[in-house]
VMD Tcl script that draws the C-alpha trace (Angstrom):
set ca {
  {73.14 5.60 -34.67}
  {71.46 4.17 -31.79}
  {71.87 7.95 -29.45}
  {71.49 10.98 -31.23}
  {72.98 12.50 -28.18}
  {76.33 11.26 -26.31}
  {75.64 9.85 -22.90}
  {79.55 10.91 -22.01}
  {80.48 13.53 -23.57}
  {83.47 13.97 -25.68}
  {87.14 15.86 -23.57}
  {87.67 19.06 -23.98}
  {91.47 20.55 -23.98}
  {90.87 21.26 -19.91}
  {89.61 18.35 -19.16}
  {93.26 16.42 -20.41}
  {95.73 15.29 -17.40}
  {99.27 14.21 -17.29}
  {98.04 10.94 -18.76}
  {95.99 11.60 -21.32}
  {97.25 14.83 -22.92}
  {100.54 13.45 -24.77}
  {98.34 10.49 -26.31}
  {95.32 13.17 -28.03}
  {98.40 15.66 -28.72}
  {100.07 12.92 -30.19}
  {96.92 12.48 -32.55}
  {96.28 15.60 -33.26}
  {99.95 16.05 -35.22}
  {99.12 12.65 -37.05}
  {95.16 13.03 -38.35}
  {94.57 16.58 -37.63}
  {91.68 16.70 -35.42}
  {91.19 14.70 -33.17}
  {88.09 11.80 -32.98}
  {85.28 12.23 -30.72}
  {85.92 8.37 -29.62}
  {89.48 9.24 -28.35}
  {88.00 12.52 -27.06}
  {85.89 10.13 -25.15}
  {87.83 7.44 -24.39}
  {90.64 9.91 -23.00}
  {88.09 10.21 -19.69}
  {90.51 6.97 -19.18}
  {92.92 7.47 -19.71}
  {94.84 4.10 -18.79}
  {92.31 2.35 -20.53}
  {92.55 4.73 -23.74}
  {96.65 4.23 -23.75}
  {96.41 0.52 -23.28}
  {93.45 -0.20 -25.67}
  {95.26 1.39 -28.53}
  {98.00 -0.76 -28.72}
  {95.99 -3.83 -29.01}
  {94.16 -1.66 -31.64}
  {96.95 0.12 -33.52}
  {98.05 -3.76 -33.83}
  {94.94 -4.34 -35.74}
  {94.53 -1.64 -37.95}
  {98.41 -1.07 -38.76}
  {100.92 -4.40 -37.81}
  {97.64 -6.89 -38.88}
  {99.51 -10.00 -41.07}
  {95.99 -9.19 -43.34}
  {96.04 -6.71 -46.72}
  {94.33 -3.49 -45.66}
  {91.78 -4.46 -48.39}
  {90.78 -7.67 -46.39}
  {91.12 -5.97 -42.88}
  {88.61 -3.23 -43.89}
  {86.08 -5.22 -45.36}
  {86.13 -7.63 -41.91}
  {85.93 -4.29 -40.31}
  {83.28 -2.70 -42.26}
  {81.19 -5.71 -42.05}
  {81.13 -6.03 -38.90}
  {80.77 -2.46 -37.51}
  {77.48 -2.98 -40.27}
  {76.64 -6.11 -38.46}
  {77.33 -4.30 -34.86}
  {73.83 -2.10 -35.68}
  {77.46 0.81 -35.89}
  {77.18 4.70 -37.58}
  {80.63 5.86 -36.06}
  {82.62 3.10 -36.35}
  {81.13 2.45 -40.51}
  {81.47 6.28 -41.02}
  {85.71 6.56 -39.77}
  {86.35 3.02 -41.78}
  {84.63 3.67 -45.38}
  {87.12 6.39 -46.62}
  {90.63 4.21 -44.69}
  {88.95 0.92 -47.25}
  {88.28 3.01 -50.08}
  {91.89 3.41 -49.83}
  {92.75 0.58 -49.17}
  {90.95 -0.76 -52.78}
  {87.21 -1.62 -51.67}
  {85.30 0.46 -54.00}
  {81.36 1.95 -53.31}
  {80.01 -1.38 -54.79}
  {82.04 -3.78 -52.82}
  {81.14 -0.59 -49.63}
  {77.72 -1.01 -50.45}
  {77.26 -5.16 -50.84}
  {78.67 -5.68 -47.24}
  {76.12 -4.39 -45.95}
  {74.53 -7.26 -48.27}
  {76.52 -9.80 -46.64}
  {78.14 -12.85 -47.67}
  {75.59 -14.04 -49.57}
  {75.70 -11.35 -52.10}
  {76.31 -12.73 -55.21}
  {79.04 -10.97 -56.72}
  {81.41 -11.29 -53.76}
  {84.72 -13.91 -55.38}
  {85.02 -16.97 -52.53}
  {88.01 -15.49 -50.41}
  {85.08 -12.24 -49.79}
  {82.75 -14.18 -49.24}
  {84.72 -16.59 -46.54}
  {85.83 -13.43 -44.73}
  {82.72 -12.26 -44.37}
  {81.20 -15.24 -43.47}
  {83.51 -15.48 -40.87}
  {82.67 -11.66 -39.52}
  {79.15 -13.27 -39.20}
  {79.67 -16.37 -37.31}
  {81.76 -14.60 -35.12}
  {79.26 -12.50 -33.97}
  {76.46 -14.67 -34.34}
  {77.85 -17.86 -32.90}
  {81.07 -16.28 -31.72}
  {82.91 -19.12 -33.26}
  {84.07 -19.67 -36.76}
  {82.53 -23.59 -38.05}
  {85.26 -26.27 -39.33}
  {83.98 -25.09 -42.79}
  {84.41 -21.54 -42.72}
  {87.77 -22.18 -40.56}
  {89.20 -24.86 -43.48}
  {87.57 -22.13 -45.76}
  {90.28 -19.57 -44.57}
  {93.24 -21.93 -44.23}
  {93.27 -22.43 -47.81}
  {93.60 -19.02 -48.35}
  {95.28 -17.27 -45.42}
  {98.05 -18.38 -42.99}
  {98.25 -18.72 -39.68}
  {98.89 -15.75 -38.38}
  {96.36 -14.22 -40.74}
  {93.59 -16.40 -39.23}
  {94.38 -14.76 -36.01}
  {94.42 -11.62 -37.15}
  {91.01 -12.45 -38.94}
  {89.47 -13.36 -35.29}
  {91.13 -10.71 -33.62}
  {89.60 -8.34 -35.68}
  {86.32 -9.05 -35.75}
  {87.00 -9.09 -31.87}
  {88.78 -5.56 -31.76}
  {85.28 -4.45 -33.80}
  {82.63 -5.21 -32.38}
  {84.10 -4.23 -28.89}
  {84.51 -1.11 -30.41}
  {81.40 -0.54 -32.13}
  {79.72 -1.67 -28.40}
  {81.67 0.92 -26.96}
  {80.69 3.13 -29.78}
  {76.90 2.78 -29.47}
  {76.69 2.88 -25.39}
  {78.42 5.94 -24.99}
  {76.85 7.02 -27.49}
  {79.87 8.39 -29.10}
  {79.06 11.06 -31.98}
  {80.07 10.81 -35.81}
  {82.05 14.11 -36.87}
  {80.48 16.91 -38.34}
  {82.47 16.76 -41.65}
  {82.22 13.30 -42.44}
  {80.65 11.77 -45.05}
  {77.68 9.13 -44.39}
  {78.29 6.92 -47.20}
  {76.20 5.58 -48.86}
  {73.96 7.75 -47.46}
  {70.57 6.04 -47.37}
  {72.24 3.57 -44.84}
  {71.98 7.11 -42.59}
  {68.69 8.47 -43.77}
  {66.52 5.24 -43.63}
  {68.16 3.62 -40.13}
  {69.10 0.73 -41.71}
  {72.22 0.17 -39.41}
  {71.10 -3.17 -37.33}
  {69.97 -2.53 -33.54}
}
mol new
graphics top color blue
foreach p $ca { graphics top sphere $p radius 0.5 }
foreach p [lrange $ca 0 end-1] q [lrange $ca 1 end] { graphics top cylinder $p $q radius 0.2 }
display resetview
């Protein structure tokens, strides 16, 4: 975590206005407790509402299979140094078929020898987008051998979405909810998230 205290504190129910209340109440009904990211972004209800449309597409409407989407999201969160993003998506990744060994390996990136070629090219695309804001011709061609055009677009936009979210999480100091598992713990204990 870049900040150990929030720069922008999460809202409480008394802060909610007519625009944010229905969104936050709906989130509470579908997911139990409302996460700190949503409570914090509720300071700007119109932004929250519009961002959620795009975020929901990337998370729930993507043409990518869930496992591949989660590999992209975790690598993006790691590369952007977002402990919050990582912590939120490890359980989603597990539910999508990503193993604990793969979660650990995401930290090593595409050079880890155990990756199959399809996973390696996804992680390479993430790294290229983060480092150069561009997918190289070789990587784009490799993506095209496995994923169709819609999926290729979803790969690029998933990295963009979760880079944006990571920047907001880091800058606003959004804190991980206390009951969230930190896996693998050594990432948090040794401060191994890049900054």
